[in-house]
Each structure stands twice: as structure tokens, then as C-alpha cells.
KOLDRENRO-143113 format. One record per residue (C-alpha): z, y negated, x negated; residue number from 0. Coordinates in pm, whole numbers. Each point is the difference from the previous one (the first is absolute). Last residue first. Layout:
// KOLDRENRO-143113
> Z / Y / X / NUM
...
END
This chain:
// KOLDRENRO-143113
> 1411 / 9926 / 5577 / 252
> -114 / 415 / -43 / 251
> -238 / 85 / -291 / 250
> -309 / 91 / 149 / 249
> -195 / 314 / 60 / 248
> -311 / 231 / -129 / 247
> 43 / 380 / -59 / 246
> -365 / 149 / -108 / 245
> 17 / 415 / 31 / 244
> -227 / 255 / -185 / 243
> -69 / 332 / 100 / 242
> -60 / -62 / 372 / 241
> -355 / 90 / 86 / 240
> -117 / -207 / -321 / 239
> 211 / -297 / 82 / 238
> 282 / -93 / 172 / 237
> 122 / -319 / 187 / 236
> 377 / -173 / 4 / 235
> 165 / -271 / 170 / 234
> 340 / -171 / -53 / 233
> 48 / -378 / 121 / 232
> 320 / -24 / -104 / 231
> 167 / 150 / -360 / 230
> 365 / -43 / -83 / 229
> 88 / 384 / -97 / 228
> 10 / 138 / 329 / 227
> -383 / -97 / 82 / 226
> -94 / 124 / -299 / 225
> 162 / 337 / 69 / 224
> -127 / 32 / 331 / 223
> -361 / -32 / -107 / 222
> 116 / 234 / -301 / 221
> 90 / 230 / 286 / 220
> -349 / -53 / 201 / 219
> -190 / 45 / -314 / 218
> 143 / 320 / -72 / 217
> 275 / 9 / -261 / 216
> -49 / 129 / -359 / 215
> 128 / 386 / -57 / 214
> -354 / 126 / 26 / 213
> -141 / -243 / -214 / 212
> 249 / 47 / -278 / 211
> -107 / 391 / -6 / 210
> -366 / -118 / -1 / 209
> 45 / -221 / -316 / 208
> 277 / 190 / -188 / 207
> -249 / 270 / -82 / 206
> -247 / -210 / -116 / 205
> 265 / -167 / -196 / 204
> 80 / 306 / -181 / 203
> -342 / -12 / -174 / 202
> 106 / -291 / -241 / 201
> -311 / 14 / -167 / 200
> -277 / 204 / 192 / 199
> -165 / 339 / -9 / 198
> 318 / 144 / 188 / 197
> 2 / -340 / 230 / 196
> -356 / 90 / 143 / 195
> 139 / 321 / 168 / 194
> 309 / -214 / 133 / 193
> -256 / -245 / 212 / 192
> -230 / 363 / 116 / 191
> 294 / 168 / 110 / 190
> 285 / -193 / 198 / 189
> -202 / -339 / 47 / 188
> -334 / 120 / 61 / 187
> 66 / 335 / 190 / 186
> 269 / -168 / 253 / 185
> -224 / -326 / 42 / 184
> -292 / 231 / 97 / 183
> 252 / 172 / 291 / 182
> 137 / -367 / 97 / 181
> -356 / -154 / 18 / 180
> -52 / 74 / 389 / 179
> 324 / -169 / 51 / 178
> 385 / 14 / -124 / 177
> -52 / -190 / -298 / 176
> 245 / -25 / -257 / 175
> 40 / -342 / -162 / 174
> -90 / -185 / -329 / 173
> 73 / -350 / -40 / 172
> -84 / -362 / 70 / 171
> 257 / -266 / 49 / 170
> -89 / -347 / 84 / 169
> 289 / -281 / 32 / 168
> -18 / -346 / 119 / 167
> 215 / -274 / 1 / 166
> 137 / -137 / 301 / 165
> 308 / -137 / -190 / 164
> -124 / 7 / -363 / 163
> 37 / 343 / -167 / 162
> 229 / 119 / -266 / 161
> 281 / 121 / 249 / 160
> -247 / 189 / 198 / 159
> -152 / 223 / -313 / 158
> 350 / 56 / -72 / 157
> 85 / 143 / 319 / 156
> -284 / 248 / 54 / 155
> 79 / 117 / -372 / 154
> 392 / 73 / 124 / 153
> -156 / 145 / 319 / 152
> -196 / 223 / -214 / 151
> 261 / 103 / -281 / 150
> -158 / 229 / -256 / 149
> -314 / -208 / 25 / 148
> -328 / 218 / -111 / 147
> -112 / -10 / 420 / 146
> -69 / -381 / -96 / 145
> -220 / 97 / -253 / 144
> -359 / 25 / 157 / 143
> -49 / -381 / 26 / 142
> 285 / -228 / 59 / 141
> -71 / -374 / 74 / 140
> 205 / -308 / 30 / 139
> -103 / -338 / 135 / 138
> 166 / -352 / 16 / 137
> 210 / 99 / -297 / 136
> 333 / -203 / -165 / 135
> 197 / 23 / 309 / 134
> 332 / 150 / -184 / 133
> -52 / -34 / -406 / 132
> -158 / 310 / -134 / 131
> 71 / 228 / -282 / 130
> -48 / 321 / 294 / 129
> 296 / 221 / 33 / 128
> -102 / 324 / 208 / 127
> -378 / -92 / -107 / 126
> 88 / 61 / -351 / 125
> -158 / -208 / -280 / 124
> -261 / -44 / -271 / 123
> -164 / -284 / 65 / 122
> -401 / -120 / 0 / 121
> -71 / -394 / 30 / 120
> -350 / 5 / 45 / 119
> -255 / -144 / -266 / 118
> -33 / 293 / -210 / 117
> -201 / 179 / 258 / 116
> -130 / 348 / -37 / 115
> 183 / 86 / -345 / 114
> 307 / -156 / 191 / 113
> -41 / 240 / 254 / 112
> -22 / 304 / -289 / 111
> 297 / -134 / -148 / 110
> 181 / 8 / 358 / 109
> -53 / 334 / 76 / 108
> 110 / 96 / -351 / 107
> 361 / -191 / 31 / 106
> 86 / 192 / 355 / 105
> 197 / -154 / 207 / 104
> -250 / -243 / 154 / 103
> -23 / -372 / 109 / 102
> -296 / -201 / 50 / 101
> -1 / -359 / 50 / 100
> -274 / -246 / 121 / 99
> -84 / -334 / 81 / 98
> -279 / 49 / 267 / 97
> -325 / -121 / -29 / 96
> -207 / 279 / 175 / 95
> -80 / 198 / -357 / 94
> 369 / 4 / -48 / 93
> 82 / 167 / 317 / 92
> -293 / 280 / -154 / 91
> 204 / 8 / -334 / 90
> 324 / 40 / 201 / 89
> -136 / 289 / 138 / 88
> -194 / 192 / -302 / 87
> 310 / -33 / -218 / 86
> 31 / 306 / -179 / 85
> 312 / 98 / 207 / 84
> 92 / -274 / 230 / 83
> 339 / 94 / 111 / 82
> 37 / -254 / 121 / 81
> -256 / -320 / 76 / 80
> 172 / -326 / 17 / 79
> -231 / -311 / 153 / 78
> 67 / -365 / 2 / 77
> -308 / -152 / 180 / 76
> -233 / -254 / -164 / 75
> -307 / 135 / 145 / 74
> 56 / 228 / 274 / 73
> 134 / 356 / 97 / 72
> -34 / 61 / 351 / 71
> 217 / 343 / -5 / 70
> -248 / 135 / 203 / 69
> -294 / -90 / -227 / 68
> 218 / 91 / -312 / 67
> 38 / 366 / 126 / 66
> -345 / 21 / 100 / 65
> -81 / -47 / -332 / 64
> 215 / 258 / -132 / 63
> -122 / 233 / 263 / 62
> -351 / -69 / -169 / 61
> 108 / 90 / -322 / 60
> 153 / 313 / 90 / 59
> -334 / 148 / 196 / 58
> -83 / 80 / -341 / 57
> -41 / 395 / 107 / 56
> 381 / -39 / 47 / 55
> 138 / 255 / -228 / 54
> -299 / -46 / -245 / 53
> 48 / -368 / -40 / 52
> 388 / 23 / -8 / 51
> -51 / 255 / -261 / 50
> -251 / -218 / -212 / 49
> 266 / -301 / 13 / 48
> 273 / 205 / -110 / 47
> -135 / 206 / -279 / 46
> 191 / -212 / -273 / 45
> 280 / -77 / 191 / 44
> 120 / 341 / 49 / 43
> 231 / 24 / -262 / 42
> 148 / -347 / 51 / 41
> 22 / 146 / 418 / 40
> 232 / 290 / -93 / 39
> 195 / -141 / -209 / 38
> 106 / -266 / 273 / 37
> 11 / 191 / 294 / 36
> 282 / 236 / -218 / 35
> 187 / -319 / -104 / 34
> 0 / -91 / 335 / 33
> 153 / 332 / 88 / 32
> -279 / 232 / 175 / 31
> -33 / 124 / 379 / 30
> -357 / 141 / 98 / 29
> 152 / 357 / 79 / 28
> -166 / 185 / -276 / 27
> -10 / -285 / -257 / 26
> 379 / -16 / 67 / 25
> 40 / 361 / -57 / 24
> -164 / -22 / -310 / 23
> 232 / -271 / -112 / 22
> 309 / 207 / 90 / 21
> -126 / 290 / -183 / 20
> -98 / -194 / -339 / 19
> 309 / -204 / 11 / 18
> 206 / 386 / 43 / 17
> -122 / 130 / -347 / 16
> -362 / 20 / -163 / 15
> -320 / -211 / 16 / 14
> 32 / -410 / 3 / 13
> 89 / -167 / 356 / 12
> -313 / -88 / 208 / 11
> -174 / -313 / -82 / 10
> 3 / -299 / 189 / 9
> -142 / -283 / 67 / 8
> 62 / -233 / 301 / 7
> -148 / -195 / 180 / 6
> 315 / -188 / 15 / 5
> 324 / 113 / 27 / 4
> -121 / -36 / 117 / 3
> 140 / 250 / 26 / 2
> -799 / -85 / 31 / 1
> -412 / 43 / 88 / 0
END
């Protein structure tokens, strides 16, 4: 959960001066520069897993498992997990026998990922300039991090570049529901989550989170962008009444 500039991490600018005002505006709008995202996620790394469980009522684990199912991860596959955060999706892929590389912008997130599974190759890097050769992987995943990428189209094109032709990508991300759960969603993400942030490390991140979701493309628009970025057979499904969307696609030949 993420310019990738990676699942980023970003801390608001230090208090005082124009820099602080700019960071505050970025947090409120859900748009931060890469270094801001990086610092923020470094700060929230100690509570990241707990907040994921709380904010999703524990359903994030099931959604990650479904992502791996839909991507079709098998033993021996070379899989890249971008914006890997503390590593849950990457570790799930390794448990299925894949040869996994996890990449994130945040050093503190990666430190926790290494503690969980030191056998995976964890790489600190930028999703807009992946440090891998063309066609290096059979599959790629992004779990709750793609909305932190400064240039979404550029990040998708990088994913396409490092995939073998026909390779599969799975993108799991929070979205804004339009159905019956929309009022509940607004109360939870716009009021409750920021309140939780007031008592947790890196609290500004929990104001940034709902703002970043509001500015993120709707599922239909993200599907179109995937098609424009070199992917075919794009499909998506939603969970929890439209609060989370999973997009799956294949790298065009």
C-alpha cells in the first residue's frame, strides 16, 4: 500500500516556512513530491501493517491472495512486486514458489520487509526508473501503492518494459465507490482515518491517504490507461462495494 516513486514514503516538510506550507497543501490535495512521499512512508512504517488491518477490517490479506490468483503466479515464475511496502504481497508470491523481487522507495518499509522474509531480494528504487533490464519478469504486482506514483502513465510503461511479452500485471488499489457504500466510505476515510492519524506516527499520512484516493483515476479510467501503456486483455473487478479495485492485464506482444 506504495512515486514509486515507490510505495512510497513521505514525511511532510519540517515545520515553518514556505516548505511547510507547500507540504501541507500537498497532503491536503493528495499530491506530494517523491521525496515527500518517501519521508512520509518512512515515518509510518512502524504502524503500516496494523493500520492496513484496521482500515480494511483484515480483508487486505484476502484481496492480496486473490490478486496472486488472478495474476496466475506459479512455481518458478519471476515476479516483481513494485511499491512492495512491508512485503506482504511479495511474501505471498514467494510462498507459491515464485522467484520474487520486491521494490520500494522507502528504506524503512524495506527494513520491515526484510525482517519478515530475508530470503527475498528487496530493492530500494523508483517505480519510474526500475533498475532492471527489459523483459526481466514474468509477472508484476502493485498492492496499494500505484496511486503514489508521480507519473502514473510512466509507471505503467515501466511495468510493461520489464515484463516479458505476454507477462501479467496485477494492480490492487483503493478507489472511490459510487454505490450504496459511498456515504460510509466518506465518513471512514475522510473523518475516522485522519483522526486515527492524530495519535499515530506520521499522522499527516492519514490525511494524505483519502486525498490521494480522491484524485486517483476511477477503475474504468485506469483500465484505459493500462491499454494505452502497452497492456492488452485488461480487466478489473471490485471488492467491498467498490472500495477496492483489482486490475489484471497482459503485456502486449
